[in-house]
N, C-alpha and C positions, 0 to 999 in steps of 0.2 A: 413594816414587812408587807410586800405586795401580796395580794390575794392569789391563791393557786389558779392556774389556768384550767379551763374546762377542756374536755377532749376535743370539741370542735375548734376552740381557740388554738390549742396546741397543734392541730392538724393544719390550720391556716398558717400558722407561723412556720411550720416545717415546709409547707409548699412554697412559701415566700423565700425561704432559704435555698430551696432547689432552684428557684427561678433566678436568683442572684440579687445582690443588694440594689435597692432603688430601681428595680426593673418592673415596670407595670405589667400586670397579668393580661394575657390575650384572652378575650372572651371566647367561650366554646359555643359556636353557633350550630344551627341545625345541620348544615352540610358536613361539618366536622363530626358531629355526633352520629350522623348516619353512617359515615365512613368508619368510625370507631366501633359501632355496633356490627358492622359487616366483618370486622376482624377482632372479636372479643378476646382472643387468646394472646393479643400483643400487649404485654405489660409495658413495653416502652412507650407506645402511643398513649396508653391509658394514663401513665404517670405524667408524661409531658403535657397532655391536654388538661389533666386535673390540676397541674401546677400553673397553668396559663402560660407555658413557654412558647415563644414565637418560633415555630419549627422551621419556617422559611429562613429566618436569620441564623438559626442553629445549623441548618444544612449548608448555608454559605460559609459559615465559620469552619465547618468540617471539611470544606473543599469539594462538596458535592451539591452545588446549587440546584434548586428545584425549578422545573418548568411548570409546576402545577399552579393553577390559579387563573383568574380572569384578567384580561388586559384592561388598561384604563379606558380604552375606547369602548370596550364591551360594557364596562360599568356605567360610563356616561350615557350610552345609548339605552341601557336598561333602566336607568333612573328617569330619563326623559319619557320613555314609553310608559313607565309606571305612573308618572305624573299625569300623563294624558288620560290613562284609564281611570284615574281617581278624580279627574276634574269635575266640577259642578257637583260637589258633594257625593261623588261616587255614583252618579246617575247611570252611566254606561256600565259600570261594574255590576251594579245591582240588577240592571236589565238582563245582563248575561247570566247572573245567578238564577233569576226568575225563569229565564228561557231554558236553561240547561238542567236545572235541579229541582225547581218548585213551581211548575206551571199551575198547580191547583190553587196556589195562594193568590191573593190580590196583587196586581202589578204594583211595583214600588213607585208610586207617584212621588213620594217624598220619604226621606229616611232620617233617622236620628244618627248624628255623627258626633259622639261625645269627645271631649278633650281628655286625652290620656296623659297629659303632662304631670310629672311627679319628679321628686328628687331620688336619683340613684335607681339601679335596677330593682331593688327590693320595693321602693316606693311605686315604681311603675307597674310592678307585678300586682301589688295590692290594689292599685287603682283599676287595673284591667279586670281583676276579679270582681271588684265592686260594680263596675259598669256592666259586666256580663250578668251579674245577679240582678241588677236593676232592669236590664233589657228583658231577661227571662221572666221577671215578675210582672211585666206588663205586656202580655201577648197581644197580637193583632197588628203590630207595626214592625217595620224593618229597621234594623240597627246595623251600622257599619263601624267596625273598630279598625282604624287605620294604624298599622304598625303597633299592635298591642304587645305586651311583655308577658311571657309565660315562664314558669320555672319547672324544671324537671330534675329529679334526683338521679345522678349518674355515679354509680359506684360509691355512694356515700358523700358525694360532693354536688352542690346545686349547680345546674347549668341554666343560664337565662337565655331565652329564645325569643326571636322577634319575627313572627310571620308577616308577610306583606299585608294581609288583612284577615279578619274574621267577621263573618256575617251572621247575625242572629235573625232567623226567619220569624214570620208572624206566628208560627206554632211553637216558638221557643227553642227550636233546635239550632245547633251551631254548625257552621261550615267554614273550613279553612280555604283561603284563596291564595294560590301561587301565581305570581306574575313573572313571566320569563321573557327574555328578548329573542330567543330562537323562534323561527317562523313555523306557522301551521301552513303547509303546502297542500292544497286540495283537501283540507280538513284533517290532515295527519301530520305528525312531526317525527323527528328522529327518535326511534324507540329508545336508544341509549339515553338521550337527554330527558325524555319523558320518564323513564325508569328512575333516573337520578332525582327528578323533581318529585316523584311519587314517594321515594325513600325519605326525602327531606320533609315532605308534608306528613308522613307517618309519624315523625318525631313530634311535630306540632299537635297532631291529633292526640297522641299519648299525653302530652302536657295538658291539653284541653280537658281530656278525660279526668285528670287529677283535680282540676278546678271543678268540674261538673260533679264529681263524687262528694264534694264538700257541701253541695246544695241539696235541699230536701223539698220537693222531689228532684232527683238529678235529671237535668235536661239531657236530650239525646245529642251526642256528637256524631255528626254524619260521617260515614266512611267513604263517601264519594266527594272528592274535593273538586274545586273548579280551577283548571289550568287556563290562564289567559296568556295569549301570545299574539304577535303581529300576524295579520292575515297575509299569506303569500309574501311578497317583497314590499308591502306597504307598511305604514305605521298605524293602520287601523286595527283595533283589537278584535280578536276572535277567541272563542273559548271552547273547551272540551271538558266533560265530566270524566274524572278518572277514579276508578274504584281502587282504593289503596288498602283493602282488607288484608291481602297477602303481605304487603310490605309492613303494615302495622303489626301483624302477628309475628313476623320474622324479627322485626326490630325489638319488640317487647321481650321476646325470648332471648335474644342476644344481649340485651342490656342486663338481664338478670344473671347472665353468665359472667359478666365482668367482675374481675377481682376487685375488692374494695380498695380504693386508692391508698387509704391509710395502711392497709396490709402490705402493699408494694413498697410504700415509703419506709416502713419499718425494716425492710430487708436491705436497704441501701446503706453503704458505709457512711459513717459520720463525716460530715463535711462535703458530701456530694453536692455539686452545683452544676447547672446546665447553662450558665451565663455565656453568651457568645463572646464576651470580652476575655474569657480565660484563654491561656495558651492552647494551641491546637492539640498537643499531645494530652494535656490534662483534660480537655473537654472530650476528646475521643474516649479516654478511659472512663469518664463519667457516664457517657452514653452507652458504652459497651457493658457497664455494670448492670444494666437492665436488659433482660432478654427480650428479643424481638421475634415476631412470627411473620417473616416476610413471605409475600406471594406476588406474582406479577400484577395482580389486580391493584396492589398498592400504588403502582405507578400513576394511576389516574385519581388517586384519593389522598395521598399523603406526601407532604413536603420532604420527608426524610427517606423516601423510597429509593432514590439513587444510592444513598449512603448504605442503606440496609441491603440493597441488591449487591453492592460490591463486597460487603462482609459475607453475605451468603454464598457468593461464588468462591470467595477465598477459602471458605471452610468446606466447600463441596456439598452444601446442604441441598437435599432434594426438594425443599420448599421452593427453591428458585425455578424449578420446572413447572410449578403450578400446583394448586390444591388437589385437583383430581389425581395427578400422578402420586403426590404424597399420600393420599388416602389409599391408593392401591398397593403401596409398598410396605404397609404395616410398620414393623419395628425397624426397618432399614432407613436410617436417617441421613446418610451421606452417599454421595455418588460412588465413593470407594467401596462402601459396604455393598452396594447394589452390584457392582462389577465383580467383587469377590464372590458374592453369592451365585451370580450367573456362571462363573467359571468353576464353581464347586469347591472353592477354597475356604468358604466360610458359610455360616448359616445353617439353620435346622431344616433338613430335608422334608420334614413334616409341615413346615410352615407353608401355607398356600402361596404366599408371595415369592418365597424362595423356589418352590417347585415350578411356578409359572416362569420365573426368570431362567431357570436351567432348561426348561423345555424350549423357550424362546431362543436361547443360545444354541441349543442343539439344532433347531430348525434353521437358524442362520448359518451354521457351519455346514449343514447338508446342502443349503442353497448355493453357498459359495463353492463347495466342492463340485456340485453339478455344473456350475457355470464355467469352471476351469477345465472340464473334460473336453 
């Protein structure tokens, strides 16, 4: 008689069923995790990411292919730039860390670059934690961890994260390094891209803080990260220190608001599966069985955004107009409800949102009447 499955094993088995037979799980990276934290009320994204579903393939199977993601050219260019920054044992990278973040320390004439090779994400996570502990226990030297592996609990399911680099300073503190291929023009970059990089780095900082908390004494995880980009239109590296305290606080708060993945999985009908190989009608029914919280911001962060936008428009949901509009409308959840309230056909007159809509409708009627005279 086989031994009973533990709760964790049962959850992994359930998530594998949701993914589909013999479908490998798609890793939840920091970019996806930052996007998930930005919309913690979306149960659909939470369960799909938790189960490791390939949302790009899912969107294509649903007939709403996504334009979200980097081009192959951008990936190749980014990998080449990262290799240049880390050449010669990371000498240039460490010079930038010293210049932008730690001028009081001794210049990094040489640094320790440990081998982080291990079997599987769990093995690499353990190896990274070991090397961080070793570097912190021997202060006075610089250590560069190239593509370490970190783990972060997300709604009861572990996510394995791989920052570009983590630097251990001579004082034992830790810094996250983000290497991006978008340029720094005259010392500044596109604010939207910098913001996205900061949100991504905040996820890494949270994961590093969990590692640091297991050490005694706990080393300091710096909340100023180093953003390395090409200078102007060249391939020469330039860097900027970015304070991510705000992004870290927001991300931490949003992650705590995420419904546990196992709780969402328990509400799904037996036999629910999100495999792109399923017939379109069956797949659409499975996706619609999980509620989504669509907003226009999803278009730049989620592969299923076009599908969810279409469904949101079909139902007349006010979320398709944006989160600020949704927040102003209180209990009015559809465009039809909003129009009925504005015309005085429905809604509580004492509701501030209803009163504001009726006042706006009256002003609009007065303006149109005056224009027709």
